[in-house]
C-alpha positions as CSV (number, residue, x, y, z in Angstrom):
1,X,114.0,126.9,143.4
2,X,117.1,125.3,141.3
3,X,117.1,122.3,143.8
4,X,113.4,121.8,142.8
5,X,113.4,122.4,139.2
6,X,116.3,119.7,139.3
7,X,114.4,117.3,140.6
8,X,111.2,117.7,138.9
9,X,113.7,117.8,135.7
10,X,114.7,114.2,136.7
11,X,110.8,113.0,136.7
12,X,110.6,114.4,133.5
13,X,113.5,112.3,132.2
14,X,111.6,109.5,133.4
15,X,108.2,110.8,131.4
16,X,110.3,111.0,128.6
17,X,111.8,107.6,128.9
18,X,108.1,105.8,129.1
19,X,106.6,107.4,126.2
20,X,110.0,106.1,123.9
21,X,109.4,103.0,125.5
22,X,105.8,103.3,124.7
23,X,104.4,102.9,127.9
24,X,101.8,104.9,127.4
25,X,99.0,104.8,130.3
26,X,101.8,105.1,133.1
27,X,103.4,107.8,131.2
28,X,99.6,109.2,131.2
29,X,99.4,108.8,134.7
30,X,102.7,110.0,135.8
31,X,102.7,112.9,133.3
32,X,99.1,114.4,135.0
33,X,100.3,114.0,138.3
34,X,103.9,116.0,137.3
35,X,102.1,118.4,135.7
36,X,100.0,119.9,138.9
37,X,103.5,119.7,140.9
38,X,105.8,121.8,138.0
39,X,102.8,124.4,137.2
40,X,103.0,126.2,140.6
41,X,106.9,126.2,140.2
42,X,106.7,129.0,137.8
43,X,109.7,127.7,135.8
44,X,108.7,128.3,131.8
45,X,111.4,126.0,130.3
46,X,110.2,123.0,132.4
47,X,106.9,123.6,132.1
48,X,106.9,124.0,128.4
49,X,108.8,120.5,128.6
50,X,106.3,118.9,130.5
51,X,103.6,119.5,128.4
52,X,105.4,118.6,125.3
53,X,106.1,115.2,126.3
54,X,102.3,114.9,127.8
55,X,101.0,116.4,124.0
56,X,103.4,113.1,122.8
57,X,101.6,110.8,124.8
58,X,98.1,111.8,124.2
59,X,98.2,111.5,120.6
60,X,99.1,107.5,120.4
61,X,96.2,106.8,122.6
62,X,93.9,108.7,120.1
63,X,93.5,111.9,122.3
64,X,93.8,114.1,119.4
65,X,92.1,117.2,120.9
66,X,93.9,116.6,124.1
67,X,97.6,116.2,122.4
68,X,96.8,119.8,120.3
69,X,95.4,121.5,123.5
70,X,98.8,120.4,125.5
71,X,101.4,121.1,122.2
72,X,99.4,125.1,121.9
73,X,100.3,125.5,125.3
74,X,103.5,124.0,125.5
75,X,103.9,126.5,122.7
76,X,103.1,129.3,124.7
77,X,105.4,128.2,127.5
78,X,108.2,127.5,125.9
79,X,108.0,131.3,124.2
80,X,107.8,132.6,127.9
81,X,111.2,130.8,128.8
82,X,112.9,131.8,125.3
83,X,113.4,127.8,124.7
84,X,113.0,128.2,120.6
85,X,114.1,124.9,120.5
86,X,110.7,123.2,122.1
87,X,108.6,125.7,120.5
88,X,109.7,124.4,117.0
89,X,109.5,120.7,118.0
90,X,105.4,121.5,119.9
91,X,104.5,123.6,116.4
92,X,105.7,120.2,114.9
93,X,103.8,117.9,117.1
94,X,100.4,120.4,116.8
95,X,100.8,120.1,113.1
96,X,101.6,116.4,112.9
97,X,98.3,115.5,114.6
98,X,96.2,118.0,112.6
99,X,97.5,117.2,109.5
100,X,98.5,113.2,109.9
101,X,96.5,111.8,112.5
102,X,93.3,113.5,111.6
103,X,93.9,113.8,108.3
104,X,93.3,117.6,108.1
105,X,96.2,118.2,105.1
106,X,94.8,122.1,104.2
107,X,94.5,123.2,108.0
108,X,97.9,121.8,108.9
109,X,99.5,123.9,105.7
110,X,97.5,126.7,106.7
111,X,99.7,126.5,109.9
112,X,103.3,125.8,108.2
113,X,104.5,129.5,107.7
114,X,104.3,129.5,112.1
115,X,106.0,126.4,112.0
116,X,108.8,126.9,109.4
117,X,109.4,130.2,111.2
118,X,110.0,128.9,114.5
119,X,112.1,125.9,112.9
120,X,114.3,128.7,111.8
121,X,114.3,130.4,115.0
122,X,115.6,127.1,116.4
123,X,118.4,126.5,114.3
124,X,119.1,122.8,114.8
125,X,118.9,119.8,112.3
126,X,117.0,117.5,114.3
127,X,114.1,120.1,114.6
128,X,114.2,120.9,110.8
129,X,113.9,117.1,110.3
130,X,110.5,117.0,112.5
131,X,109.1,119.4,110.7
132,X,110.0,117.7,107.4
133,X,108.6,114.6,108.7
134,X,105.4,116.1,110.1
135,X,104.8,118.6,106.6
136,X,105.9,115.2,104.8
137,X,103.1,112.9,106.4
138,X,100.6,115.9,105.8
139,X,101.5,115.5,102.0
140,X,100.5,111.8,102.1
141,X,97.4,112.9,103.3
142,X,96.6,115.2,100.7
143,X,98.0,112.5,97.9
144,X,100.6,114.7,97.1
145,X,103.4,112.2,96.8
146,X,106.4,113.8,95.4
147,X,106.4,116.4,97.7
148,X,106.2,114.1,100.4
149,X,108.9,111.9,99.0
150,X,111.2,115.6,99.1
151,X,110.6,116.1,102.7
152,X,111.2,112.4,103.9
153,X,114.3,112.1,101.9
154,X,115.5,115.8,103.9
155,X,114.6,114.3,107.1
156,X,116.0,110.4,106.7
157,X,119.6,112.3,105.9
158,X,119.3,114.9,108.5
159,X,118.8,112.2,111.3
160,X,121.4,110.0,109.8
161,X,123.6,112.8,109.9
162,X,122.7,114.0,113.9
163,X,121.1,111.0,115.7
164,X,122.7,108.2,113.6
165,X,121.0,105.0,111.1
166,X,119.9,103.1,114.1
167,X,118.0,105.7,115.9
168,X,114.3,105.3,116.3
169,X,113.6,108.6,114.6
170,X,115.8,108.1,111.7
171,X,113.8,104.4,110.9
172,X,110.8,106.3,111.2
173,X,111.8,108.7,108.2
174,X,113.1,105.9,106.2
175,X,109.3,104.0,106.9
176,X,107.6,107.3,106.2
177,X,109.7,107.3,103.1
178,X,109.0,104.1,101.4
179,X,105.1,105.2,102.8
180,X,105.9,108.0,99.9
181,X,107.3,105.9,97.5
182,X,104.2,103.8,97.7
183,X,101.8,106.7,96.5
184,X,104.1,106.4,93.5
185,X,103.5,103.4,92.7
186,X,107.3,101.8,93.8
187,X,105.8,99.4,95.5
188,X,109.4,97.0,95.3
189,X,111.5,100.3,96.5
190,X,108.9,100.6,99.2
191,X,108.7,97.2,100.2
192,X,112.8,96.6,100.6
193,X,112.7,100.2,102.8
194,X,109.8,99.2,105.3
195,X,111.7,95.6,105.8
196,X,114.9,97.9,106.2
197,X,113.3,100.2,108.7
198,X,111.2,97.0,110.6
199,X,114.8,95.1,110.9
200,X,116.2,98.5,112.5
201,X,113.3,99.0,114.7
202,X,113.4,95.7,116.2
203,X,117.1,95.3,116.4
204,X,116.5,98.8,118.7
205,X,113.6,99.1,120.2
206,X,112.6,94.9,120.5
207,X,110.3,93.2,118.6
208,X,107.3,94.6,120.7
209,X,107.4,97.9,120.8
210,X,103.9,99.5,119.7
211,X,105.5,101.8,117.0
212,X,106.6,98.8,115.1
213,X,103.3,98.2,113.8
214,X,103.7,101.2,112.1
215,X,106.9,99.7,110.0
216,X,104.5,96.3,109.9
217,X,101.4,98.3,108.4
218,X,103.4,99.9,105.6
219,X,105.3,96.7,104.7
220,X,101.6,95.0,104.5
221,X,100.8,98.0,102.1
222,X,103.6,97.3,100.0
223,X,103.0,94.0,100.1
224,X,99.6,94.0,98.8
225,X,100.6,96.4,95.8
226,X,103.1,93.4,94.4
227,X,100.2,91.3,94.9
228,X,101.8,89.5,98.0
229,X,98.7,89.4,99.8
230,X,99.5,86.1,102.5
231,X,102.7,88.0,103.4
232,X,100.5,91.5,103.6
233,X,97.8,89.7,105.9
234,X,100.4,88.4,108.3
235,X,102.1,91.6,108.6
236,X,99.1,93.6,109.1
237,X,97.9,90.9,111.7
238,X,101.6,91.4,113.4
239,X,100.7,94.9,113.6
240,X,97.2,95.0,115.1
241,X,98.0,92.8,117.4
242,X,101.1,95.3,118.6
243,X,98.8,97.8,118.8
244,X,96.1,96.3,120.6
245,X,98.2,95.0,123.3
246,X,99.7,98.5,123.9
247,X,96.7,100.5,123.7
248,X,93.6,98.3,123.2
249,X,91.0,97.1,120.4
250,X,89.9,101.2,120.0
251,X,93.0,102.5,119.2
252,X,92.4,104.7,116.3
253,X,95.7,104.0,114.8
254,X,94.3,100.6,114.1
255,X,91.8,101.7,111.8
256,X,94.5,102.0,108.9
257,X,96.0,98.7,109.6
258,X,92.4,97.1,109.7
259,X,91.7,98.6,106.4
260,X,94.8,97.0,105.1
261,X,93.8,93.5,106.6
262,X,90.6,93.9,105.0
263,X,91.6,94.4,101.6
264,X,94.3,91.6,102.0
265,X,91.4,88.9,102.9
266,X,89.4,90.0,100.2
267,X,91.8,89.5,97.6
268,X,92.7,86.1,99.3
269,X,89.0,85.1,98.7
270,X,87.7,85.5,102.6
271,X,85.4,88.3,102.1
272,X,83.2,87.8,105.4
273,X,86.5,88.0,107.3
274,X,87.3,90.8,105.1
275,X,83.8,92.6,106.0
276,X,84.6,92.2,109.5
277,X,87.7,93.9,109.4
278,X,86.4,96.8,107.5
279,X,83.5,97.2,109.5
280,X,85.7,97.8,112.4
281,X,88.1,100.1,110.8
282,X,85.0,102.1,109.1
283,X,83.7,102.6,112.8
284,X,87.1,103.4,114.2
285,X,87.2,106.0,111.1
286,X,84.1,107.8,111.9
287,X,85.2,107.7,115.6
288,X,88.5,109.8,115.1
289,X,87.9,112.2,112.1
290,X,84.2,112.0,111.8
291,X,81.3,110.9,109.6
292,X,81.8,113.4,106.9
293,X,85.6,112.6,106.5
294,X,86.4,112.3,102.5
295,X,89.3,109.4,104.3
296,X,86.3,107.1,104.8
297,X,86.1,106.4,101.6
298,X,89.2,103.7,101.6
299,X,87.6,101.7,104.6
300,X,84.2,102.7,102.8
301,X,85.0,101.4,99.6
302,X,86.7,98.4,100.7
303,X,83.4,97.3,102.7
304,X,81.2,97.4,99.3
305,X,83.7,95.2,97.6
306,X,83.6,92.9,100.1
307,X,80.0,93.0,100.7
308,X,79.8,93.0,96.6
309,X,81.8,89.6,96.8
310,X,79.0,88.1,99.4
311,X,76.2,89.0,96.7
312,X,74.9,92.0,98.9
313,X,75.0,94.4,95.6
314,X,72.2,96.6,97.5
315,X,74.6,97.4,100.4
316,X,77.7,97.5,98.4
317,X,76.4,100.6,96.6
318,X,75.5,102.4,99.7
319,X,78.7,102.0,100.6
320,X,80.4,103.5,97.3
321,X,77.8,106.0,96.9
322,X,78.5,107.3,100.3
323,X,82.6,107.1,99.4
324,X,81.5,109.4,96.5
325,X,79.5,111.9,98.1
326,X,81.8,112.3,100.8
327,X,84.9,113.0,98.3
328,X,82.8,115.1,95.9
329,X,81.9,117.4,98.7
330,X,85.5,117.7,100.3
331,X,87.7,117.0,97.2
332,X,85.6,118.5,93.9
333,X,84.6,116.5,91.3
334,X,88.3,115.8,89.4
335,X,90.2,114.4,92.5
336,X,92.5,111.2,92.0
337,X,90.9,110.0,95.2
338,X,88.0,109.2,93.2
339,X,89.2,106.8,91.0
340,X,88.8,104.0,93.3
341,X,85.2,104.8,94.4
342,X,84.2,105.0,91.0
343,X,86.1,101.8,90.1
344,X,83.9,100.3,92.7
345,X,80.8,101.5,91.7
346,X,81.7,100.3,88.0
347,X,82.8,96.7,89.1
348,X,79.5,96.2,91.1
349,X,77.3,97.2,87.3
350,X,79.4,94.7,85.8
351,X,78.7,92.3,88.6
352,X,75.1,92.7,88.0
353,X,75.7,92.2,84.2
354,X,75.1,95.9,83.3
355,X,78.1,97.4,81.5
356,X,76.7,99.7,79.7
357,X,76.0,101.5,83.4
358,X,79.7,100.9,84.2
359,X,81.1,102.7,80.9
360,X,80.4,106.3,82.2
361,X,82.0,105.5,85.5
362,X,84.8,104.1,84.1
363,X,85.6,107.0,81.4
364,X,85.4,109.0,84.4
365,X,87.6,107.0,86.3
366,X,90.7,106.9,83.6
367,X,91.9,110.0,83.8
368,X,91.4,110.4,87.6
369,X,93.0,107.6,88.0
370,X,96.8,107.8,89.8
371,X,99.7,105.3,88.6
372,X,98.7,102.3,91.4
373,X,94.9,102.5,90.4
374,X,95.2,102.9,86.6
375,X,95.7,99.2,85.4
376,X,92.7,98.0,87.6
377,X,90.5,100.9,85.9
378,X,91.9,99.7,82.6
379,X,90.8,96.0,82.6
380,X,87.3,97.0,83.7
381,X,86.9,98.9,81.3
382,X,88.3,96.6,78.7
383,X,85.6,93.9,79.7
384,X,82.7,97.1,80.0
385,X,83.9,97.9,76.1
386,X,83.9,94.1,75.3
387,X,80.7,93.3,76.9
388,X,78.8,96.0,75.8
389,X,79.7,94.8,72.4
390,X,81.6,98.3,71.7
391,X,85.1,99.6,70.4
392,X,86.7,95.5,71.1
393,X,90.4,97.0,69.5
394,X,90.3,99.7,72.1
395,X,88.8,96.9,74.9
396,X,92.2,94.8,73.9
397,X,94.6,97.6,74.0
398,X,93.7,98.5,77.8
399,X,93.9,95.1,78.6
400,X,97.4,94.9,77.4
401,X,98.6,98.0,78.6
402,X,97.2,96.3,82.0
403,X,99.2,94.0,81.7
404,X,102.2,95.3,80.7
405,X,102.0,97.4,84.0
406,X,101.5,94.3,86.2
407,X,104.2,92.4,84.7
408,X,106.4,95.0,85.3
409,X,105.9,95.5,88.8
410,X,105.7,91.6,89.5
411,X,102.1,91.7,90.4
412,X,101.6,87.7,89.8
413,X,98.0,87.9,90.8
414,X,96.5,90.6,88.3
415,X,99.2,89.8,85.7
416,X,97.0,86.2,85.7
417,X,93.8,88.2,85.8
418,X,94.8,90.4,82.6
419,X,96.1,87.4,80.5
420,X,93.3,85.1,81.2
421,X,91.2,88.1,80.0
422,X,93.2,88.4,77.0
423,X,93.4,84.6,76.2
424,X,89.8,84.6,76.6
425,X,88.8,87.4,74.4
426,X,91.0,87.4,71.4
427,X,91.3,89.7,68.1
428,X,88.4,89.1,65.6
């Protein structure tokens, strides 16, 4: 039996190497055959290992339900084999799929006690970093960015000490830390972090590895946050090409890349191309998350703005209203994520020359808006107040605050927009 297990362990090593190399279809084919050989042997640690690697391989191809089922089986098999380290890793993988990939953050946090207990039993710094990474991504999807930053900073420190500064898992944590910094509105720090992570990934994994797409996607978001839309578009397009080569055009991970690309194209004055990208993003999000997920709002709002720029006002309204209904149903009336949707509806009213109808939407959005959205709401509210001939002193004050924020951030397009508005709407 020992000889049989050793031979199968060598195949499991190859399976793991295929996963690390991003060769997902080949890995899945080998893994299915390997599982059929491993199961009748009755060696629980080996069975748990192959189940876990198969869960890892299922996730990047978008088979989230399959990945969860395999992770659950790996948890049980690891317990049978008394492999506490693998058991904790399987718990991390299960919560990663639920909280990060399926964006069901509250469900993932409800299971976090089991993850934490498994990590304590394992007593291993790399396993602890896996758990911190998983919970950090879950907090990002819940817009709890400071908690996310703390988790990713700890994961990064653990991985740098245990694995070294150039290990792929270390660069993964570096990129995820940048993602949390973006959520806190710290775009320049995020950009530098993502560029460092991308350079390290390309050095270690090569320029064509599919996981480089994550660094490129996050870099695109940071560049867009700084108003560097042409560079953002290039980063998104490179990310999309990498994922489509590795997984195919139906890769569910690309919905985030397509959403960002659509936003960059819209900002560059290319609304029809933006519409096309955002329609693809919405279809993939619905396929991955279901038609009732509040996480559809990002693509719905982007599509609404693109349609508004194309003069298709009624279609734009339907998309923003659907986003609002999904968010209110899942998140309640006071969630910060509603600010972007309310802003989209208000900007539509302004485009239709109805500033009075825009005012209540913007007044509701202002106290909800997170740091990265607040200046956009301020400038839109300034326009609505001025055009409805209401408090023009407050209008200029709001626009001045937005201008100051964008000047400090270095967001040239929005700074020019605010400065032009102030110059053409002088105090009386």
